[in-house]
Backbone as numpy.savetxt, mean C-alpha at the origin, in Angstrom:
# Nx Ny Nz CAx CAy CAz Cx Cy Cz
17.42 -12.90 -8.44 16.57 -11.70 -8.44 17.45 -10.46 -8.44
17.04 -9.46 -9.19 17.80 -8.22 -9.27 17.17 -7.15 -8.40
17.93 -6.09 -8.13 17.44 -4.98 -7.33 16.28 -4.28 -8.03
15.41 -3.70 -7.24 14.20 -3.06 -7.74 14.16 -1.62 -7.25
14.00 -0.68 -8.16 13.87 0.73 -7.79 12.39 1.12 -7.85
11.88 1.62 -6.73 10.47 1.97 -6.66 10.29 3.43 -6.28
9.19 4.00 -6.76 8.77 5.35 -6.41 7.51 5.24 -5.56
7.57 5.76 -4.34 6.45 5.73 -3.41 5.81 7.12 -3.39
4.53 7.18 -3.70 3.86 8.47 -3.80 3.34 8.95 -2.45
3.76 10.15 -2.06 3.07 10.91 -1.03 2.04 11.73 -1.80
0.86 11.14 -1.92 -0.11 11.57 -2.93 -1.05 12.63 -2.37
-1.02 13.86 -2.90 -1.89 14.91 -2.38 -3.33 14.72 -2.88
-4.26 14.64 -1.94 -5.67 14.53 -2.32 -6.15 15.90 -2.77
-6.64 15.98 -4.01 -7.04 17.24 -4.62 -8.40 17.06 -5.30
-9.08 18.16 -5.50 -10.37 18.12 -6.18 -10.12 18.18 -7.69
-9.67 17.07 -8.23 -9.33 17.01 -9.66 -10.60 17.09 -10.50
-10.42 17.44 -11.74 -11.56 17.57 -12.66 -11.97 16.20 -13.19
-12.58 15.42 -12.35 -13.09 14.11 -12.75 -12.00 13.16 -13.16
-12.38 12.15 -13.95 -11.42 11.13 -14.34 -10.32 11.71 -15.24
-10.66 12.74 -16.02 -9.64 13.36 -16.87 -8.57 14.03 -16.03
-9.00 14.69 -14.95 -8.03 15.31 -14.06 -7.15 14.30 -13.36
-7.74 13.17 -12.96 -6.95 12.11 -12.33 -5.94 11.55 -13.33
-6.36 11.35 -14.57 -5.46 10.80 -15.58 -4.26 11.73 -15.80
-4.51 13.02 -15.87 -3.42 13.99 -16.06 -2.46 13.95 -14.88
-3.01 13.89 -13.69 -2.19 13.87 -12.49 -1.34 12.59 -12.43
-1.95 11.46 -12.74 -1.23 10.19 -12.71 -0.13 10.16 -13.76
-0.40 10.69 -14.93 0.62 10.73 -15.98 1.83 11.55 -15.53
1.57 12.65 -14.82 2.67 13.47 -14.32 3.53 12.71 -13.33
2.91 11.98 -12.42 3.66 11.20 -11.45 4.45 10.09 -12.13
3.82 9.42 -13.10 4.49 8.34 -13.81 5.68 8.86 -14.61
5.52 10.02 -15.23 6.63 10.60 -15.99 7.80 10.91 -15.07
7.52 11.47 -13.89 8.58 11.77 -12.93 9.26 10.50 -12.44
8.45 9.48 -12.13 9.01 8.22 -11.64 9.91 7.59 -12.69
9.45 7.55 -13.93 10.24 6.94 -15.00 11.52 7.72 -15.25
11.43 9.05 -15.19 12.61 9.88 -15.43 13.69 9.65 -14.38
13.27 9.26 -13.18 14.22 9.01 -12.09 14.63 7.54 -12.01
14.30 6.78 -13.03 14.76 5.40 -13.12 13.95 4.39 -12.35
12.77 4.77 -11.86 11.94 3.82 -11.12 11.34 2.78 -12.07
11.23 1.57 -11.58 10.58 0.49 -12.33 9.16 0.26 -11.85
8.86 0.71 -10.63 7.52 0.62 -10.05 7.11 1.98 -9.53
5.81 2.26 -9.62 5.21 3.42 -8.98 4.10 2.91 -8.06
4.14 3.32 -6.80 3.17 2.86 -5.81 2.30 4.04 -5.37
0.99 3.95 -5.62 0.03 4.95 -5.16 -0.57 4.50 -3.83
-1.11 5.44 -3.06 -1.73 5.07 -1.79 -3.16 4.58 -1.94
-3.62 3.95 -0.90 -5.01 3.53 -0.77 -5.93 4.73 -1.04
-7.02 4.49 -1.79 -8.06 5.48 -2.06 -7.60 6.66 -2.89
-6.40 6.65 -3.48 -5.95 7.79 -4.27 -6.96 8.16 -5.35
-7.45 7.17 -6.09 -8.36 7.44 -7.19 -9.74 7.89 -6.73
-10.06 7.68 -5.45 -11.37 8.08 -4.94 -11.53 9.59 -4.92
-10.41 10.33 -5.08 -10.52 11.79 -5.12 -11.39 12.27 -6.28
-11.57 11.45 -7.32 -12.41 11.88 -8.45 -13.84 12.17 -8.01
-14.27 11.55 -6.91 -15.65 11.75 -6.45 -15.91 13.19 -6.04
-14.86 13.94 -5.74 -15.04 15.32 -5.30 -15.72 16.19 -6.33
-15.49 15.91 -7.59 -16.12 16.70 -8.65 -17.43 16.09 -9.13
-17.83 14.97 -8.52 -19.01 14.26 -8.99 -20.16 14.30 -7.99
-19.93 14.85 -6.80 -20.99 14.97 -5.80 -21.14 16.44 -5.43
-22.31 16.81 -4.95 -22.60 18.22 -4.68 -22.13 18.67 -3.30
-21.95 17.74 -2.38 -21.54 18.07 -1.02 -20.88 16.83 -0.41
-20.07 17.01 0.64 -19.44 15.85 1.28 -20.48 14.85 1.75
-20.34 13.62 1.31 -21.30 12.57 1.65 -20.62 11.23 1.41
-20.44 10.46 2.46 -19.68 9.23 2.36 -20.24 8.29 1.30
-21.51 7.98 1.39 -22.07 7.00 0.46 -22.16 7.53 -0.96
-22.45 8.82 -1.12 -22.49 9.39 -2.47 -21.12 9.33 -3.12
-20.07 9.62 -2.34 -18.71 9.54 -2.88 -18.34 8.11 -3.21
-18.71 7.18 -2.36 -18.43 5.77 -2.65 -19.13 5.33 -3.93
-20.39 5.70 -4.08 -21.14 5.30 -5.28 -20.51 5.90 -6.54
-20.03 7.15 -6.44 -19.38 7.77 -7.59 -18.09 7.05 -7.95
-17.33 6.68 -6.93 -16.08 5.96 -7.17 -16.34 4.58 -7.76
-17.35 3.91 -7.24 -17.70 2.58 -7.75 -18.11 2.67 -9.22
-18.91 3.68 -9.56 -19.41 3.83 -10.93 -18.28 4.08 -11.93
-17.17 4.65 -11.46 -16.07 4.97 -12.36 -14.87 4.04 -12.20
-15.04 2.94 -11.47 -13.91 2.05 -11.19 -13.28 1.49 -12.47
-14.10 1.07 -13.41 -13.55 0.47 -14.63 -12.81 1.50 -15.46
-13.30 2.73 -15.51 -12.62 3.79 -16.25 -11.29 4.13 -15.58
-11.31 4.21 -14.26 -10.08 4.49 -13.52 -9.04 3.40 -13.73
-9.49 2.16 -13.75 -8.56 1.05 -13.99 -7.97 1.14 -15.39
-8.78 1.49 -16.37 -8.27 1.65 -17.74 -7.22 2.76 -17.80
-7.47 3.85 -17.08 -6.48 4.93 -17.04 -5.16 4.42 -16.48
-5.24 3.68 -15.39 -4.02 3.14 -14.77 -3.29 2.20 -15.73
-4.03 1.35 -16.41 -3.41 0.42 -17.35 -2.72 1.18 -18.48
-3.37 2.21 -19.00 -2.79 2.98 -20.09 -1.51 3.70 -19.64
-1.51 4.24 -18.43 -0.33 4.93 -17.93 0.82 3.95 -17.71
0.53 2.79 -17.14 1.57 1.78 -16.94 2.22 1.39 -18.28
1.40 1.19 -19.29 1.92 0.80 -20.60 2.69 1.94 -21.25
2.17 3.16 -21.14 2.83 4.30 -21.77 4.23 4.52 -21.22
4.36 4.42 -19.89 5.65 4.72 -19.27 6.45 3.47 -18.93
5.91 2.31 -19.32 6.61 1.04 -19.11 6.97 0.84 -17.64
6.00 1.16 -16.77 6.14 1.01 -15.33 5.21 -0.07 -14.82
5.63 -0.74 -13.76 4.69 -1.52 -12.97 4.02 -0.54 -12.00
2.72 -0.64 -11.89 1.95 0.33 -11.12 1.07 -0.37 -10.10
1.29 -0.05 -8.83 0.33 -0.43 -7.80 -0.60 0.77 -7.65
-1.82 0.63 -8.15 -2.72 1.77 -8.28 -3.48 2.13 -7.02
-2.85 1.97 -5.86 -3.54 2.30 -4.62 -4.66 1.31 -4.38
-5.89 1.80 -4.41 -7.04 0.89 -4.32 -8.24 1.50 -5.02
-9.14 0.63 -5.46 -10.38 1.02 -6.11 -11.55 0.42 -5.33
-12.66 1.13 -5.31 -13.89 0.58 -4.76 -14.61 -0.17 -5.88
-14.75 -1.47 -5.68 -15.31 -2.34 -6.73 -16.48 -3.12 -6.16
-17.60 -3.07 -6.87 -18.79 -3.81 -6.43 -18.86 -5.14 -7.17
-19.12 -6.18 -6.39 -19.18 -7.54 -6.94 -20.20 -8.33 -6.13
-21.20 -8.89 -6.80 -22.24 -9.66 -6.12 -22.89 -8.87 -4.99
-23.19 -7.59 -5.29 -23.87 -6.70 -4.35 -23.06 -6.37 -3.11
-21.76 -6.62 -3.15 -20.87 -6.24 -2.07 -19.78 -5.33 -2.62
-19.32 -4.39 -1.79 -18.29 -3.45 -2.21 -16.98 -3.78 -1.52
-15.93 -3.89 -2.32 -14.61 -4.26 -1.83 -13.61 -3.12 -2.07
-12.67 -3.00 -1.16 -11.54 -2.10 -1.34 -10.42 -2.95 -1.92
-10.12 -2.73 -3.19 -9.31 -3.69 -3.96 -8.12 -2.97 -4.60
-6.93 -3.48 -4.33 -5.70 -2.89 -4.87 -5.36 -3.51 -6.22
-5.27 -2.70 -7.28 -4.89 -3.23 -8.59 -3.37 -3.18 -8.79
-2.79 -4.31 -9.10 -1.38 -4.40 -9.46 -1.30 -4.57 -10.97
-0.68 -3.61 -11.64 -0.70 -3.55 -13.10 0.72 -3.68 -13.63
0.93 -4.70 -14.46 2.24 -4.91 -15.08 2.46 -3.86 -16.17
3.72 -3.70 -16.57 4.06 -2.70 -17.57 3.41 -2.97 -18.92
2.95 -4.20 -19.15 2.26 -4.52 -20.40 0.75 -4.45 -20.26
0.25 -4.01 -19.10 -1.18 -3.81 -18.93 -1.92 -4.94 -18.25
-1.27 -6.07 -17.98 -1.95 -7.15 -17.25 -2.27 -6.70 -15.83
-3.37 -7.20 -15.29 -3.86 -6.73 -13.98 -4.12 -7.91 -13.05
-3.72 -7.76 -11.80 -4.10 -8.67 -10.73 -4.56 -7.81 -9.55
-5.28 -8.42 -8.61 -5.85 -7.64 -7.51 -5.52 -8.27 -6.16
-5.42 -7.40 -5.16 -5.35 -7.81 -3.77 -6.42 -7.05 -2.99
-7.36 -7.78 -2.40 -8.38 -7.16 -1.57 -7.79 -6.69 -0.25
-8.41 -5.67 0.33 -8.14 -5.33 1.72 -8.91 -6.32 2.58
-8.19 -7.06 3.39 -8.82 -8.13 4.18 -9.53 -7.56 5.41
-8.84 -6.71 6.14 -9.37 -6.16 7.38 -9.91 -4.76 7.15
-11.05 -4.46 7.74 -11.66 -3.14 7.58 -11.63 -2.37 8.89
-11.39 -1.07 8.79 -11.49 -0.23 9.97 -12.97 -0.04 10.32
-13.20 0.54 11.48 -14.59 0.79 11.89 -15.29 1.71 10.89
-14.60 2.73 10.42 -15.18 3.65 9.44 -15.55 2.92 8.16
-14.68 2.02 7.71 -14.96 1.28 6.48 -16.13 0.32 6.65
-16.24 -0.30 7.81 -17.35 -1.22 8.05 -18.67 -0.48 8.17
-18.69 0.55 8.99 -19.95 1.17 9.38 -20.38 2.31 8.46
-19.43 3.13 8.01 -19.79 4.29 7.20 -19.73 3.99 5.70
-18.66 3.35 5.28 -18.51 3.03 3.86 -19.20 1.73 3.46
-19.51 0.91 4.46 -20.20 -0.36 4.25 -19.44 -1.30 3.31
-18.14 -1.40 3.54 -17.31 -2.27 2.73 -17.34 -3.70 3.24
-17.17 -4.64 2.34 -17.15 -6.06 2.68 -15.72 -6.51 3.00
-15.63 -7.55 3.79 -14.32 -8.15 4.10 -13.74 -8.77 2.86
-12.48 -8.49 2.57 -11.85 -8.99 1.36 -11.28 -10.38 1.51
-10.75 -10.89 0.41 -10.14 -12.21 0.39 -8.83 -12.21 1.18
-8.34 -13.40 1.49 -7.08 -13.55 2.18 -5.91 -13.07 1.32
-4.77 -12.79 1.92 -3.63 -12.28 1.16 -3.15 -13.26 0.09
-2.76 -12.68 -1.04 -2.12 -13.42 -2.12 -0.67 -12.96 -2.22
0.10 -13.61 -3.08 1.42 -13.12 -3.47 1.48 -13.11 -4.99
2.38 -12.29 -5.54 2.41 -12.04 -6.97 3.81 -12.28 -7.52
3.89 -13.15 -8.51 5.17 -13.43 -9.15 5.45 -12.38 -10.21
6.58 -11.69 -10.07 6.97 -10.62 -10.98 8.38 -10.90 -11.50
8.88 -10.11 -12.44 10.26 -10.29 -12.89 11.29 -10.10 -11.78
10.89 -9.50 -10.66 11.78 -9.28 -9.52 11.51 -10.26 -8.38
10.82 -11.34 -8.68 10.50 -12.30 -7.65 9.10 -12.10 -7.11
8.84 -12.68 -5.95 7.50 -12.68 -5.37 7.33 -11.47 -4.46
6.21 -10.77 -4.66 5.91 -9.55 -3.93 4.51 -9.64 -3.33
4.33 -9.08 -2.15 3.03 -9.07 -1.50 2.49 -7.65 -1.37
1.19 -7.56 -1.13 0.51 -6.28 -0.91 -0.33 -6.41 0.35
-0.17 -5.45 1.27 -0.99 -5.38 2.47 -1.62 -3.99 2.49
-2.92 -3.91 2.31 -3.59 -2.62 2.17 -3.84 -2.00 3.55
-3.06 -0.99 3.88 -3.23 -0.16 5.08 -3.42 -0.99 6.35
-4.64 -1.07 6.87 -4.93 -1.74 8.13 -4.43 -3.18 8.16
-4.36 -3.84 7.00 -3.91 -5.23 6.95 -2.50 -5.41 7.51
-1.64 -4.38 7.34 -0.26 -4.53 7.80 -0.17 -4.55 9.32
-1.25 -4.18 10.01 -1.24 -4.18 11.47 -1.50 -5.57 12.06
-1.66 -6.57 11.20 -1.94 -7.94 11.65 -0.80 -8.85 11.19
0.08 -9.24 12.11 1.30 -9.95 11.73 1.07 -11.20 10.89
0.02 -11.97 11.20 -0.16 -13.23 10.50 -0.48 -13.04 9.02
-1.15 -11.93 8.68 -1.47 -11.69 7.27 -0.21 -11.51 6.45
0.72 -10.71 6.94 1.97 -10.51 6.22 2.83 -11.76 6.28
2.79 -12.47 7.42 3.59 -13.69 7.54 3.21 -14.71 6.48
1.92 -14.83 6.17 1.52 -15.80 5.14 2.14 -15.44 3.79
2.34 -14.16 3.54 2.94 -13.74 2.28 4.44 -14.03 2.25
5.14 -13.73 3.34 6.58 -14.00 3.35 6.87 -15.49 3.35
6.01 -16.28 3.97 6.19 -17.73 3.93 6.02 -18.28 2.52
5.29 -17.56 1.67 5.13 -17.95 0.27 6.18 -17.31 -0.62
7.18 -16.68 0.00 8.32 -16.19 -0.77 8.37 -14.69 -1.00
7.43 -13.92 -0.48 7.46 -12.47 -0.70 8.65 -11.86 0.02
9.51 -11.17 -0.71 10.66 -10.49 -0.11 10.38 -9.00 0.07
9.30 -8.54 -0.53 8.88 -7.15 -0.44 7.37 -7.12 -0.27
6.90 -6.33 0.69 5.47 -6.13 0.90 5.19 -4.64 0.74
4.30 -4.31 -0.20 3.93 -2.93 -0.48 2.64 -2.59 0.27
2.61 -1.41 0.88 1.50 -1.02 1.74 0.93 0.32 1.29
-0.08 0.31 0.42 -0.78 1.56 0.11 -1.68 1.93 1.29
-1.60 3.19 1.74 -2.27 3.53 2.99 -2.95 4.89 2.92
-3.97 5.05 3.75 -4.70 6.31 3.87 -5.09 6.47 5.33
-4.49 7.45 6.01 -4.76 7.65 7.43 -5.03 9.12 7.69
-6.01 9.41 8.53 -6.46 10.80 8.71 -5.85 11.50 9.91
-5.11 10.78 10.74 -4.49 11.39 11.92 -3.06 10.88 12.07
-2.21 11.63 12.79 -0.87 11.11 13.08 -0.92 9.77 13.80
-1.90 9.56 14.68 -2.00 8.27 15.36 -2.23 7.15 14.35
-3.15 7.37 13.43 -3.43 6.37 12.42 -2.20 6.07 11.57
-1.51 7.14 11.16 -0.29 6.94 10.37 0.74 6.17 11.17
0.92 6.52 12.43 1.93 5.83 13.24 1.57 4.36 13.48
0.29 4.05 13.55 -0.07 2.63 13.66 0.42 1.87 12.44
0.22 2.43 11.26 0.68 1.79 10.02 2.20 1.78 9.96
2.82 2.91 10.26 4.28 3.02 10.17 4.98 2.04 11.10
4.54 2.01 12.35 5.18 1.12 13.31 4.92 -0.34 12.98
3.74 -0.64 12.48 3.44 -2.02 12.09 4.30 -2.44 10.90
4.47 -1.53 9.93 5.31 -1.86 8.77 6.75 -2.14 9.20
7.26 -1.34 10.12 8.62 -1.58 10.62 8.71 -2.92 11.34
7.68 -3.25 12.11 7.69 -4.53 12.82 7.64 -5.69 11.84
6.81 -5.59 10.79 6.72 -6.68 9.83 8.06 -6.88 9.12
8.77 -5.79 8.81 10.08 -5.91 8.18 11.08 -6.58 9.11
11.03 -6.23 10.39 11.95 -6.81 11.38 11.69 -8.30 11.56
10.42 -8.65 11.82 10.13 -10.03 12.20 10.20 -11.00 11.03
10.05 -10.50 9.80 10.13 -11.36 8.62 11.43 -11.20 7.85
12.28 -10.29 8.31 13.54 -9.97 7.62 13.28 -9.77 6.12
12.34 -8.85 5.86 11.96 -8.51 4.49 11.92 -7.00 4.36
11.58 -6.52 3.16 11.33 -5.10 2.95 9.84 -4.84 3.05
9.48 -3.71 3.64 8.11 -3.23 3.67 8.13 -1.75 3.30
7.31 -1.34 2.35 7.28 0.05 1.90 5.86 0.58 1.95
5.71 1.81 2.47 4.40 2.41 2.61 4.29 3.66 1.73
3.08 3.89 1.20 2.80 5.08 0.39 1.46 5.66 0.85
1.44 6.92 1.35 0.24 7.48 1.95 -0.42 8.57 1.10
-1.68 8.84 1.38 -2.32 10.07 0.95 -1.90 11.19 1.90
-1.85 12.43 1.40 -1.50 13.58 2.24 -2.41 14.75 1.89
-2.57 15.67 2.84 -3.30 16.90 2.61 -4.73 16.88 3.12
-5.34 18.06 3.13 -6.72 18.22 3.59 -7.67 18.39 2.42
-8.84 17.80 2.55 -9.86 17.85 1.50 -11.22 18.05 2.16
-11.54 19.27 2.59 -12.80 19.51 3.29 -14.03 19.26 2.44
-13.85 19.15 1.14 -14.95 18.87 0.22 -15.28 17.38 0.15
-14.52 16.54 0.87 -14.73 15.09 0.83 -15.00 14.54 2.22
-16.04 13.71 2.33 -16.33 13.05 3.61 -15.48 11.79 3.78
-14.98 11.23 2.70 -14.15 10.02 2.76 -12.68 10.37 2.96
-12.22 11.43 2.31 -10.80 11.77 2.28 -10.55 13.16 2.87
-11.22 13.49 3.94 -11.17 14.86 4.46 -9.80 15.26 5.01
-9.14 14.37 5.71 -7.81 14.64 6.29 -6.88 13.49 5.97
-5.63 13.82 5.66 -4.68 12.79 5.25 -3.29 13.12 5.79
-2.73 12.21 6.57 -1.46 12.45 7.23 -0.49 11.29 6.96
0.79 11.65 6.83 1.78 10.60 6.71 2.95 10.95 5.82
3.85 10.01 5.67 4.95 10.12 4.71 5.27 8.73 4.18
5.83 8.70 2.98 6.25 7.44 2.39 7.56 6.99 3.01
7.74 5.69 3.11 8.96 5.17 3.71 9.17 3.72 3.30
10.43 3.29 3.39 10.78 1.89 3.15 11.62 1.40 4.32
11.31 0.20 4.78 11.97 -0.39 5.94 12.57 -1.75 5.58
13.64 -2.09 6.27 14.26 -3.40 6.11 14.53 -4.01 7.47
15.21 -5.14 7.52 15.57 -5.75 8.81 16.46 -4.83 9.63
16.39 -4.99 10.94 17.30 -4.25 11.83 18.45 -5.20 12.16
19.34 -5.35 11.20 20.38 -6.36 11.34 21.51 -6.08 10.35
22.39 -7.04 10.20 23.59 -6.93 9.40 23.30 -6.38 8.01
24.05 -5.36 7.61 23.93 -4.82 6.27 22.84 -3.78 6.10
22.15 -3.42 7.19 21.05 -2.45 7.13 21.28 -1.35 8.16
20.62 -0.21 8.00 20.74 0.84 9.01 20.34 0.31 10.39
20.85 0.94 11.41 20.63 0.45 12.77 19.18 0.54 13.20
18.40 1.39 12.54 16.97 1.45 12.86 16.10 0.83 11.76
16.74 0.26 10.73 16.00 -0.39 9.66 15.38 0.55 8.65
15.49 1.86 8.84 14.88 2.83 7.93 15.77 3.04 6.72
15.22 2.78 5.53 15.99 2.89 4.30 15.76 4.21 3.57
14.54 4.72 3.63 14.21 5.97 2.96 12.88 6.47 3.51
12.70 7.80 3.56 11.44 8.37 3.99 11.30 9.78 3.43
10.06 10.22 3.34 9.78 11.58 2.90 9.50 12.49 4.09
9.15 13.73 3.78 8.77 14.70 4.80 7.29 14.55 5.13
6.94 14.71 6.39 5.57 14.53 6.84 4.62 15.45 6.07
3.59 14.85 5.48 2.47 15.55 4.84 2.86 16.35 3.60
4.05 16.15 3.05 4.49 16.90 1.87 4.28 16.07 0.61
3.58 16.61 -0.41 3.40 15.87 -1.66 4.74 15.59 -2.35
4.79 14.49 -3.07 5.99 14.18 -3.83 6.22 12.68 -3.93
7.33 12.31 -4.52 7.73 10.91 -4.66 8.97 10.64 -3.81
8.99 9.49 -3.19 10.15 9.02 -2.44 10.71 7.81 -3.17
11.99 7.84 -3.47 12.61 6.77 -4.25 13.50 5.91 -3.36
13.50 4.61 -3.66 14.37 3.70 -2.92 14.68 2.51 -3.81
15.90 2.02 -3.72 16.31 0.81 -4.45 16.47 -0.32 -3.45
15.78 -1.42 -3.72 15.73 -2.55 -2.79 16.40 -3.77 -3.43
17.36 -4.33 -2.72 18.14 -5.46 -3.24 17.83 -6.71 -2.42
17.23 -7.73 -3.02 16.92 -8.94 -2.26 18.15 -9.68 -1.76
19.30 -9.46 -2.38 20.52 -10.12 -1.93 20.89 -9.68 -0.51
20.61 -8.44 -0.17 20.89 -7.95 1.19 20.05 -8.71 2.21
18.83 -9.06 1.84 17.99 -9.83 2.75 18.55 -11.22 2.96
19.02 -11.84 1.88 19.58 -13.18 2.01 20.77 -13.19 2.96
21.63 -12.19 2.82 22.81 -12.12 3.68 22.41 -11.89 5.13
21.40 -11.07 5.36 20.95 -10.83 6.73 20.30 -12.07 7.32
19.50 -12.78 6.54 18.85 -13.99 7.04 19.86 -15.09 7.35
20.90 -15.18 6.52 21.87 -16.26 6.70 22.97 -15.94 7.69
23.32 -14.65 7.83 24.46 -14.32 8.67 24.22 -13.21 9.66
22.97 -12.87 9.91 22.67 -11.79 10.84 22.84 -12.20 12.28
22.70 -11.22 13.16 22.82 -11.49 14.59 21.65 -12.32 15.10
20.50 -12.19 14.44 19.31 -12.96 14.80 18.71 -13.57 13.55
17.77 -14.48 13.74 17.14 -15.17 12.61 15.62 -15.11 12.75
15.10 -13.89 12.77 13.67 -13.73 13.02 12.81 -14.55 12.05
13.16 -14.50 10.77 12.34 -15.20 9.78 12.33 -16.70 10.05
13.49 -17.27 10.24 13.60 -18.72 10.45 13.08 -19.15 11.81
13.18 -18.26 12.80 12.80 -18.64 14.16 11.35 -18.35 14.50
10.57 -17.92 13.51 9.15 -17.65 13.76 8.50 -18.89 14.37
7.90 -18.76 15.54 7.35 -19.96 16.20 6.08 -20.45 15.54
5.79 -21.74 15.67 4.50 -22.23 15.18 3.37 -21.61 15.98
2.18 -21.67 15.43 1.03 -21.09 16.12 0.93 -21.67 17.53
1.09 -20.81 18.56 1.10 -21.35 19.92 -0.30 -21.73 20.39
-0.39 -22.64 21.33 -1.69 -22.97 21.91 -2.15 -21.81 22.80
-3.40 -21.81 23.23 -3.86 -20.75 24.14 -3.01 -20.70 25.40
-2.74 -19.48 25.86 -1.90 -19.31 27.06 -2.62 -19.82 28.30
-1.96 -20.65 29.08 -2.61 -21.12 30.33 -2.70 -20.01 31.37
-3.69 -20.05 32.17 -3.85 -19.08 33.25 -3.18 -19.63 34.51
-2.25 -18.86 35.06 -1.55 -19.23 36.29 -2.06 -18.32 37.40
-2.67 -18.87 38.39 -3.27 -18.08 39.46 -2.27 -17.78 40.58
-2.17 -16.54 40.92 -1.28 -16.12 42.01 -2.06 -15.51 43.17
-3.37 -15.64 43.14 -4.18 -15.07 44.24 -4.95 -16.19 44.94
């Protein structure tokens, strides 16, 4: 496997002029990513949902969701066209897709030739369950690419160790995390979880967030965070595992080159062997009474 250069978007939520405005914005990001030598561009969760801002008359969660659902196929076509035009692999954040009368938050992974695969968001936040009325997604998959096997954990999913563990056990050396968080606490939950998943699996984990305020949207009203890439906290890596990060809440792209060979060396010769030493599923903890 060869090294992979990725561009992580700190994506500003804006009231774009419908799908045409989103297409123009995405083309600009893709052009910048390609010019800087990136082979992948990673958008955050719900990035494309900003199109709903020009399609509803006032902030309204369900109206915005319905608008995004109605334009999901057009948005996916835009993403496919951009990936092909700039010869990039594109993780298109996530799309709201209705299937069998249920709505899923679904991340599209688009190859440079336009082929598409999807990863559902498995776990839903309280807002997604109760306000957006989203359905629970399928279990995690892994994706075979020219750079080896890669996993996707959509935002809240990265906060559950076993979900990411199933991906690394299937060979994923990199887990991409498109995310959308409205508070510093929410962002830090994702950030700290991503760092923990990289440590305990001795893999790379990279996050890409939405940023900025959008008072015209009930779904995307506040957005906090920065893009970052993490690796093991061990031999051959920074002492805190941080490989690259952007500035808090600032729009732009964060670039990082990830080499799977560094992971192999850390797993085989590091001070610890977190990946290999992962314990089997333990039985329920016994209660020891001291009173």
